[in-house]
KOLBAGU-847906 format. One record per residue (C-alpha): residue in three letters; x, y, z. Coordinates in nm, 4 decimals, decimal comma, always signed. Layout:
BEGIN
   aa        c1        c2        c3
  ALA         X         Y         Z
...
REM end
This chain:
BEGIN
   aa        c1        c2        c3
  MET   +1,0658   +0,5142   -0,1627
  SER   +0,9615   +0,6504   -0,5025
  PHE   +0,9818   +0,2929   -0,6342
  LYS   +0,8479   +0,1185   -0,3254
  VAL   +0,5338   +0,3164   -0,2419
  PRO   +0,3577   +0,3203   -0,5851
  SER   +0,4495   -0,0455   -0,6406
  ARG   +0,3157   -0,1461   -0,3005
  SER   -0,0101   +0,0446   -0,3568
  ALA   -0,0641   -0,1136   -0,6969
  LEU   +0,0218   -0,4566   -0,5580
  VAL   -0,2523   -0,4311   -0,2939
  LEU   -0,5251   -0,4137   -0,5576
  ASP   -0,3633   -0,6961   -0,7560
  VAL   -0,3801   -0,9160   -0,4460
  VAL   -0,7309   -0,8373   -0,3144
  GLY   -0,9297   -0,7087   -0,6156
  ARG   -1,1305   -0,3884   -0,6522
  GLN   -1,4243   -0,5014   -0,4359
  ASN   -1,2019   -0,5390   -0,1293
  MET   -0,9849   -0,2334   -0,1869
  LEU   -1,1205   -0,0204   +0,1000
  LYS   -1,0676   -0,2951   +0,3590
  ALA   -0,7249   -0,3818   +0,2201
  THR   -0,6069   -0,0204   +0,2161
  ALA   -0,7255   +0,0235   +0,5739
  ALA   -0,5478   -0,2981   +0,6732
  THR   -0,2155   -0,1793   +0,5270
  VAL   -0,2522   +0,1493   +0,7155
  ALA   -0,3300   -0,0441   +1,0348
  ALA   -0,0142   -0,2503   +0,9933
  ALA   +0,2024   +0,0583   +0,9437
  THR   +0,0485   +0,2614   +1,2249
  GLY   +0,0528   -0,0332   +1,4646
  VAL   +0,4286   -0,0418   +1,4381
  GLY   +0,4312   +0,3373   +1,4536
  ILE   +0,2849   +0,3354   +1,8028
  ALA   +0,5766   +0,1457   +1,9569
  VAL   +0,8656   +0,2731   +1,7480
  PRO   +0,8707   +0,6549   +1,8073
  PRO   +0,9177   +0,6354   +2,1868
  LEU   +1,1858   +0,3717   +2,1309
  ALA   +1,3561   +0,5998   +1,8785
  GLY   +1,3400   +0,8853   +2,1279
  MET   +1,5137   +0,6742   +2,3904
  ILE   +1,7789   +0,5610   +2,1395
  ILE   +1,8486   +0,9231   +2,0445
  GLU   +1,8779   +1,0362   +2,4060
  SER   +2,1004   +0,7406   +2,5050
  TYR   +2,3141   +0,6714   +2,1962
  GLY   +2,2645   +0,9573   +1,9481
  ILE   +2,0520   +1,0047   +1,6395
  GLY   +2,2821   +0,8011   +1,4146
  TRP   +2,1867   +0,4725   +1,5789
  ALA   +1,8180   +0,5522   +1,5324
  TYR   +1,8770   +0,5670   +1,1557
  VAL   +2,0714   +0,2401   +1,1700
  ALA   +1,7713   +0,0742   +1,3393
  MET   +1,5309   +0,2133   +1,0778
  GLY   +1,7525   +0,0941   +0,7947
  GLY   +1,7554   -0,2548   +0,9435
  ALA   +1,3759   -0,2541   +0,9675
  PHE   +1,3441   -0,1631   +0,5981
  ALA   +1,5777   -0,4490   +0,5065
  VAL   +1,3632   -0,6954   +0,7038
  SER   +1,0448   -0,5757   +0,5303
  GLY   +1,2075   -0,6372   +0,1924
  VAL   +1,2952   -0,9933   +0,2888
  ILE   +0,9369   -1,0590   +0,4041
  LEU   +0,7937   -0,9240   +0,0782
  ALA   +1,0115   -1,1666   -0,1179
  PHE   +0,7928   -1,4515   +0,0124
  LEU   +0,4762   -1,3150   -0,1543
  ARG   +0,3443   -1,5655   -0,4082
  GLY   +0,0457   -1,6136   -0,6370
  VAL   +0,0111   -1,2580   -0,7714
  LYS   -0,0785   -1,2584   -1,1393
  ARG   +0,1197   -1,0130   -1,3456
  ALA   -0,0805   -0,7674   -1,5574
  GLU   +0,0727   -0,7496   -1,9030
  ARG   +0,1032   -0,4139   -2,0755
  THR   -0,1088   -0,3745   -2,3868
  SER   +0,1422   -0,1458   -2,5575
  LYS   +0,5098   -0,0597   -2,5326
  THR   +0,6055   +0,3050   -2,4888
  SER   +0,9022   +0,5035   -2,3627
  PRO   +0,9307   +0,6258   -2,0005
  LYS   +0,8989   +0,9807   -2,1339
  GLN   +0,5700   +0,8973   -2,3051
  ASP   +0,4463   +0,7163   -1,9933
  LEU   +0,5154   +1,0270   -1,7850
  LYS   +0,3404   +1,2503   -2,0364
  ASP   +0,0361   +1,0222   -2,0570
  GLY   +0,0119   +0,9952   -1,6784
  VAL   +0,0239   +1,3719   -1,6208
  ASN   -0,2247   +1,4296   -1,9027
  TYR   -0,4641   +1,1721   -1,7583
  VAL   -0,4479   +1,3210   -1,4085
  PHE   -0,5206   +1,6759   -1,5225
  THR   -0,7810   +1,5981   -1,7901
  THR   -0,9926   +1,3498   -1,5926
  PRO   -1,2208   +1,5548   -1,3604
  ALA   -1,2680   +1,2869   -1,0919
  VAL   -0,8954   +1,2136   -1,0676
  ARG   -0,7959   +1,5807   -1,0870
  LEU   -1,0298   +1,6686   -0,7996
  LEU   -0,8840   +1,3959   -0,5780
  PHE   -0,5301   +1,5063   -0,6540
  LEU   -0,6026   +1,8725   -0,5852
  LEU   -0,7477   +1,7750   -0,2486
  LEU   -0,4464   +1,5565   -0,1735
  LEU   -0,2067   +1,8297   -0,2820
  SER   -0,3724   +2,0928   -0,0616
  ALA   -0,3532   +1,8610   +0,2396
  GLU   +0,0147   +1,7870   +0,1777
  ILE   +0,1141   +2,1518   +0,1285
  PHE   -0,0892   +2,3111   +0,4070
  GLY   -0,1952   +2,0384   +0,6502
  TRP   +0,0987   +1,7997   +0,6654
  ALA   +0,3413   +2,0933   +0,6774
  HIS   +0,2943   +2,0633   +1,0539
  GLU   +0,5316   +1,7634   +1,0547
  ALA   +0,8295   +1,9973   +1,0162
  MET   +0,7192   +2,1786   +1,3321
  MET   +0,6604   +1,8716   +1,5515
  PRO   +1,0089   +1,8838   +1,7114
  VAL   +0,9517   +2,2527   +1,7858
  MET   +0,6101   +2,1817   +1,9381
  ALA   +0,7559   +1,9049   +2,1558
  GLY   +1,0673   +2,0964   +2,2619
  LYS   +0,9667   +2,4638   +2,2778
  VAL   +0,5891   +2,4646   +2,3295
  LEU   +0,5235   +2,1496   +2,5325
  ASN   +0,8730   +2,1302   +2,6932
  ALA   +0,8712   +1,7518   +2,6463
  GLY   +1,1987   +1,6959   +2,4571
  PRO   +1,2780   +1,4022   +2,2232
  THR   +1,0797   +1,1565   +2,4371
  GLY   +0,7763   +1,3857   +2,4213
  LEU   +0,8122   +1,4006   +2,0449
  GLY   +0,8039   +1,0216   +2,0431
  TYR   +0,4838   +1,0275   +2,2489
  LEU   +0,3225   +1,2727   +2,0057
  LEU   +0,4091   +1,0562   +1,7072
  SER   +0,2829   +0,7476   +1,8897
  ALA   -0,0443   +0,9192   +1,9755
  GLY   -0,0910   +1,0130   +1,6103
  SER   -0,0219   +0,6536   +1,5096
  ALA   -0,2680   +0,5262   +1,7710
  GLY   -0,5433   +0,7463   +1,6278
  ALA   -0,4599   +0,6349   +1,2760
  LEU   -0,4568   +0,2692   +1,3855
  LEU   -0,7995   +0,2957   +1,5468
  ALA   -0,9481   +0,4593   +1,2378
  SER   -0,7918   +0,2039   +1,0035
  LEU   -0,9178   -0,0896   +1,2148
  VAL   -1,2710   +0,0524   +1,2046
  LEU   -1,2522   +0,1033   +0,8283
  SER   -1,1154   -0,2460   +0,7683
  SER   -1,4021   -0,4000   +0,9655
  ILE   -1,7059   -0,2139   +0,8268
  GLY   -1,6716   -0,3505   +0,4728
  ASP   -1,7650   -0,0504   +0,2588
  ILE   -1,8862   +0,3092   +0,2780
  ARG   -2,1621   +0,4048   +0,0353
  ARG   -2,1174   +0,7832   +0,0461
  LYS   -1,7418   +0,7880   +0,0080
  GLY   -1,7333   +1,1502   -0,1048
  ILE   -1,9057   +1,2798   +0,2086
  ALA   -1,6885   +1,0668   +0,4376
  LEU   -1,3706   +1,1736   +0,2555
  ILE   -1,4351   +1,5472   +0,2721
  GLY   -1,5569   +1,5127   +0,6332
  GLY   -1,2304   +1,3473   +0,7368
  TYR   -1,0349   +1,6153   +0,5502
  ILE   -1,2134   +1,9002   +0,7349
  VAL   -1,1891   +1,7375   +1,0792
  PHE   -0,8171   +1,6772   +1,0201
  GLY   -0,7617   +2,0489   +0,9658
  ALA   -0,9849   +2,1507   +1,2575
  PHE   -0,8129   +1,9292   +1,5168
  LEU   -0,4731   +2,0241   +1,3788
  MET   -0,5599   +2,3858   +1,4622
  LEU   -0,6603   +2,2857   +1,8150
  PHE   -0,3378   +2,0873   +1,8532
  ALA   -0,1336   +2,3899   +1,7477
  LEU   -0,2963   +2,6020   +2,0184
  SER   -0,2536   +2,3466   +2,2995
  GLU   +0,0307   +2,3909   +2,5502
  TRP   -0,0575   +2,0853   +2,7620
  LEU   +0,1048   +1,7549   +2,6609
  VAL   -0,1855   +1,5263   +2,7548
  LEU   -0,4366   +1,7397   +2,5637
  SER   -0,1983   +1,7606   +2,2678
  LEU   -0,1737   +1,3798   +2,2589
  ILE   -0,5529   +1,3504   +2,2380
  LEU   -0,5879   +1,6202   +1,9727
  ILE   -0,3151   +1,4840   +1,7452
  ALA   -0,4647   +1,1338   +1,7773
  ILE   -0,8040   +1,2604   +1,6553
  ALA   -0,6395   +1,4624   +1,3769
  TYR   -0,4486   +1,1582   +1,2490
  ALA   -0,7555   +0,9359   +1,2768
  SER   -0,9413   +1,1818   +1,0529
  ALA   -0,6464   +1,1950   +0,8143
  THR   -0,6528   +0,8150   +0,7915
  LEU   -1,0211   +0,8308   +0,6966
  TYR   -0,9757   +1,0717   +0,4082
  GLU   -0,6476   +0,9205   +0,2874
  THR   -0,7846   +0,5644   +0,2870
  LEU   -1,0960   +0,6695   +0,0954
  LEU   -0,8932   +0,8809   -0,1452
  GLU   -0,6568   +0,5909   -0,2155
  THR   -0,9538   +0,3572   -0,2661
  LEU   -1,1302   +0,5950   -0,5052
  LEU   -0,8115   +0,6504   -0,7039
  GLN   -0,7412   +0,2809   -0,7475
  THR   -1,0997   +0,1781   -0,8250
  THR   -1,1777   +0,4568   -1,0742
  VAL   -0,8519   +0,4516   -1,2721
  PRO   -0,8127   +0,1902   -1,5493
  ASP   -0,5431   -0,0714   -1,4941
  GLU   -0,3215   +0,0578   -1,7754
  MET   -0,2990   +0,3996   -1,6049
  ARG   -0,2863   +0,2845   -1,2431
  GLY   +0,0923   +0,2709   -1,2055
  ARG   +0,1388   +0,6128   -1,3600
  VAL   -0,1321   +0,7709   -1,1447
  LEU   +0,0084   +0,6150   -0,8264
  SER   +0,3553   +0,7413   -0,9185
  PHE   +0,2116   +1,0899   -0,9539
  GLN   +0,0545   +1,0433   -0,6103
  MET   +0,4015   +0,9716   -0,4714
  PHE   +0,5151   +1,3016   -0,6222
  THR   +0,2457   +1,4918   -0,4305
  TRP   +0,3509   +1,3221   -0,1062
  GLY   +0,7066   +1,4383   -0,1706
  ILE   +0,5860   +1,7988   -0,1707
  THR   +0,5262   +1,7680   +0,2057
  GLY   +0,9009   +1,8042   +0,2610
  VAL   +0,9100   +2,1228   +0,0536
  SER   +0,6289   +2,2727   +0,2620
  GLY   +0,8675   +2,2750   +0,5576
  PHE   +1,0509   +2,5673   +0,3967
  TYR   +0,7606   +2,8093   +0,4119
  THR   +0,6337   +2,6725   +0,7450
  GLY   +0,9763   +2,7257   +0,9004
  ALA   +0,9956   +3,0776   +0,7599
  ILE   +0,6522   +3,1662   +0,9002
  ALA   +0,7357   +3,0046   +1,2331
  SER   +1,0549   +3,2094   +1,2641
  LEU   +0,8439   +3,5250   +1,2365
  ILE   +0,5266   +3,4477   +1,4331
  GLY   +0,5923   +3,1121   +1,6035
  ALA   +0,5327   +2,7451   +1,5281
  GLN   +0,1818   +2,7439   +1,6746
  LEU   +0,0511   +3,0110   +1,4392
  ALA   +0,2400   +2,8614   +1,1442
  ILE   +0,0604   +2,5281   +1,1937
  SER   -0,2726   +2,7032   +1,2545
  ILE   -0,2538   +2,8962   +0,9267
  GLY   -0,1963   +2,5827   +0,7214
  ALA   -0,4699   +2,3941   +0,9058
  ALA   -0,7142   +2,6825   +0,8521
  VAL   -0,6502   +2,6661   +0,4766
  VAL   -0,7393   +2,2947   +0,4851
  VAL   -1,0647   +2,3599   +0,6727
  LEU   -1,1728   +2,6448   +0,4434
  ASN   -1,0892   +2,4461   +0,1303
  GLY   -1,2845   +2,1472   +0,2630
  LEU   -1,5903   +2,3598   +0,3383
  ARG   -1,5690   +2,5004   -0,0137
  LEU   -1,5722   +2,1527   -0,1676
  ILE   -1,8432   +1,9831   +0,0409
  ARG   -2,1129   +2,0124   -0,2244
  THR   -1,8761   +1,9049   -0,5021
  PHE   -1,7728   +1,5850   -0,3238
  ALA   -2,1241   +1,5093   -0,2036
  GLY   -2,2538   +1,5248   -0,5588
  ARG   -1,9633   +1,3578   -0,7335
  TYR   -1,9194   +1,0330   -0,5409
  ARG   -2,2599   +0,8735   -0,5070
  GLU   -2,2311   +0,5074   -0,4097
  GLY   -1,8556   +0,5543   -0,4376
  GLN   -1,8649   +0,6174   -0,8139
  PRO   -1,7560   +0,9466   -0,9735
  THR   -2,0270   +1,1473   -1,1504
  GLN   -2,0198   +1,4742   -1,3417
  THR   -2,1175   +1,7751   -1,1304
  PRO   -2,1634   +2,1472   -1,1997
  GLY   -1,8755   +2,2218   -0,9615
  ASP   -1,6095   +2,0585   -1,1821
  ALA   -1,4831   +2,3834   -1,3283
  ALA   -1,4583   +2,5521   -0,9881
  ALA   -1,2812   +2,2542   -0,8360
REM end
């Protein structure tokens, strides 16, 4: 995945160009979430009927099929590197660029906070389905499908509207709403209500993630794009680590409060950064703001 995801993200811009990046990013999310609606309930049924091992076999087969399909892609012009450096130097240059470029650093800090505190709820989803909602593996599948349905709807809307002028406002708005509805989801003990709340939360997450991806790809020069996207993959990997502290908190005060605490951090951080994002991304382009140092 560490090879696949950055390469796929970079390839999208190579295929569609910078002017179509928002629509293309939304379209790729729509494709992934569309499949995600049907697959989780199916996986739940496979687990209940045949065991979890066969669910992993099915997923492995699906990945193999996607690789075969990608092999048919043609007509993408390769971007030649202007200089030859070592992998060590590439890593150093990428990290330096991320942390010394205010616009990129701000986006990554927002992404990192969402991964550590917001998406930590993923580790607690089986607990929510089994212990709080009493819905079992099939209920977990329904929750994941509902989240995918919300994400699909948001991505279809984004892919059809063309462009968003005030990307900064829309991004931080989606980030805050994601945290707010995640808190409501954590407090719900009714399956139907939980399905609605998680769908809205994931729709909001799709909004901020699509805009963040678009801003990253369109503001970073081509020679740094691969390194920046690889660093983005690193931040996504931190989501798995967040399960450690979420599980520890949940063992003390319960899964619902553990999710609520992380979601509250997301909301408070988003409220803190509203003015910074509103001033920085006018017409979708990064500008220098007085809040850079605080961010």
